[in-house]
C-alpha positions in Angstrom: 21.0 -12.5 -7.6 22.7 -11.5 -4.5 23.8 -14.5 -2.9 27.2 -15.8 -2.2 28.4 -16.8 -5.7 31.2 -20.2 -5.2 34.2 -20.0 -7.6 37.5 -20.5 -7.9 38.5 -17.8 -6.8 36.5 -17.0 -3.9 34.0 -14.7 -5.9 31.0 -13.3 -4.4 27.7 -11.1 -6.6 27.2 -10.0 -3.0 26.2 -6.5 -3.0 27.2 -5.6 -7.2 25.1 -4.2 -8.9 23.6 -7.1 -11.7 21.7 -5.4 -14.3 18.0 -7.1 -15.4 17.0 -8.1 -18.6 15.2 -6.1 -20.7 13.5 -6.8 -24.3 11.1 -10.3 -24.5 9.0 -11.7 -21.6 7.9 -14.9 -20.9 5.1 -15.5 -19.9 2.4 -17.9 -17.3 0.0 -18.8 -15.6 0.1 -19.0 -11.1 -2.0 -21.2 -9.5 -5.5 -19.8 -8.6 -4.5 -20.3 -4.6 -1.0 -18.5 -4.7 -0.6 -14.6 -3.7 0.3 -12.2 -6.6 2.3 -9.5 -4.9 4.1 -5.9 -6.9 6.7 -6.8 -8.7 10.0 -4.7 -8.1 12.8 -3.1 -10.1 14.7 -6.4 -9.7 11.8 -8.8 -9.8 9.2 -10.1 -13.3 7.3 -11.4 -10.1 6.5 -12.8 -6.7 3.9 -15.0 -5.8 2.8 -16.3 -1.6 1.4 -19.1 -0.7 1.1 -19.8 2.9 0.3 -22.9 4.2 2.3 -26.0 6.4 5.4 -24.0 8.7 5.2 -20.0 7.8 4.8 -18.5 4.1 7.0 -19.6 0.5 7.8 -17.0 -2.2 8.7 -17.8 -5.5 11.1 -14.7 -7.1 10.9 -14.2 -10.6 14.1 -12.9 -12.2 15.4 -12.6 -14.9 18.6 -11.1 -16.5 21.0 -11.5 -20.0 23.2 -13.8 -20.6 23.2 -16.9 -19.3 24.1 -15.9 -15.5 28.0 -18.5 -15.1 25.6 -21.0 -16.8 23.6 -24.1 -15.3 26.4 -24.9 -12.4 26.9 -21.6 -11.4 22.9 -21.7 -10.8 22.7 -24.7 -9.2 26.2 -24.1 -6.9 24.9 -20.1 -6.2 21.2 -21.4 -4.5 23.6 -24.4 -2.5 25.0 -21.6 -0.6 22.0 -19.6 0.4 22.2 -19.7 4.4 19.1 -21.1 4.4 20.4 -23.6 2.8 24.4 -24.1 3.0 25.5 -27.1 1.4 28.6 -27.5 -0.5 29.1 -27.2 -4.3 28.5 -29.9 -6.6 30.6 -30.7 -9.2 30.0 -30.4 -12.8 30.1 -34.2 -13.1 26.9 -34.0 -10.7 24.5 -32.0 -13.1 23.0 -34.8 -14.6 21.7 -36.3 -12.5 20.8 -33.3 -9.8 18.7 -30.9 -13.0 16.0 -32.9 -14.5 14.7 -31.7 -17.9 11.9 -30.5 -19.0 10.3 -28.7 -22.5 7.6 -27.5 -24.2 6.9 -24.0 -26.8 10.6 -23.7 -27.6 11.5 -23.5 -24.3 13.9 -25.0 -22.5 13.6 -25.5 -18.6 15.7 -26.7 -16.4 14.4 -27.5 -12.4 16.1 -28.3 -9.0 15.4 -29.3 -5.7 17.3 -28.3 -2.9 15.9 -29.6 0.8 18.4 -27.8 3.7 19.4 -29.5 6.9 19.2 -27.0 9.3 16.3 -27.4 11.5 13.7 -25.5 10.7 14.1 -26.9 7.4 13.0 -25.4 4.2 13.1 -26.9 -0.3 13.7 -24.9 -3.1 12.4 -25.6 -6.5 13.6 -24.0 -9.2 14.3 -23.6 -13.0 15.7 -21.9 -15.6 14.7 -20.9 -18.4 17.3 -19.4 -21.2 15.2 -16.7 -23.6 16.0 -14.6 -26.0 19.6 -14.5 -24.6 18.6 -14.2 -20.8 17.7 -16.6 -17.9 15.4 -17.0 -16.3 15.3 -17.6 -12.8 12.0 -19.4 -11.1 13.1 -19.0 -7.1 10.1 -21.4 -5.1 11.5 -21.2 -1.2 10.1 -22.1 1.8 9.7 -24.2 4.9 9.7 -27.9 3.6 6.9 -29.4 4.0 4.8 -26.1 2.8 7.0 -26.6 -1.0 7.1 -29.9 -0.6 3.3 -30.2 -0.6 3.3 -27.1 -3.4 5.6 -29.1 -5.7 3.4 -30.0 -7.7 1.8 -26.7 -8.6 5.5 -25.1 -9.1 5.7 -27.9 -12.5 2.5 -27.0 -13.5 3.7 -23.6 -13.0 6.5 -24.8 -15.3 4.5 -26.3 -18.2 2.6 -23.4 -18.2 5.2 -21.1 -19.0 5.6 -19.5 -22.8 6.8 -16.7 -24.1 4.6 -14.0 -24.3 4.6 -13.3 -27.5 2.8 -16.8 -28.2 -1.4 -17.6 -28.6 
């Protein structure tokens, strides 16, 4: 949430205190080869996986509201320093986001690859739930994150409300 956010006035979220979501939670099942790290005040969960090119990390956060909406969230990730990709227009959102739906949840999935060296990849998803937006941001070396894509999608498919059986 501390990444720069492109806006009409060049607004940024850097160094801005952002409240984290409280209330109803989501639950999930992580792949067995992902290593769980301790949660923090901001993160609902963190996982890492080592492999080709180093280590990839999944950061799980949740914030109240829509956090500016899908376009703002996609462009916030595109603007991360390791990607430095130009923002996309609203008209490009339909082709940039893969839609998934299960257990009453609507998931938006995006994939970004940097042009830099070493190349980085981001698999990201947002899940609106109970008045908050949950973010699942998996970043790391290009080849490693690409290799873990199927595991990440299976992870997304395991997400459900904590109250679900």
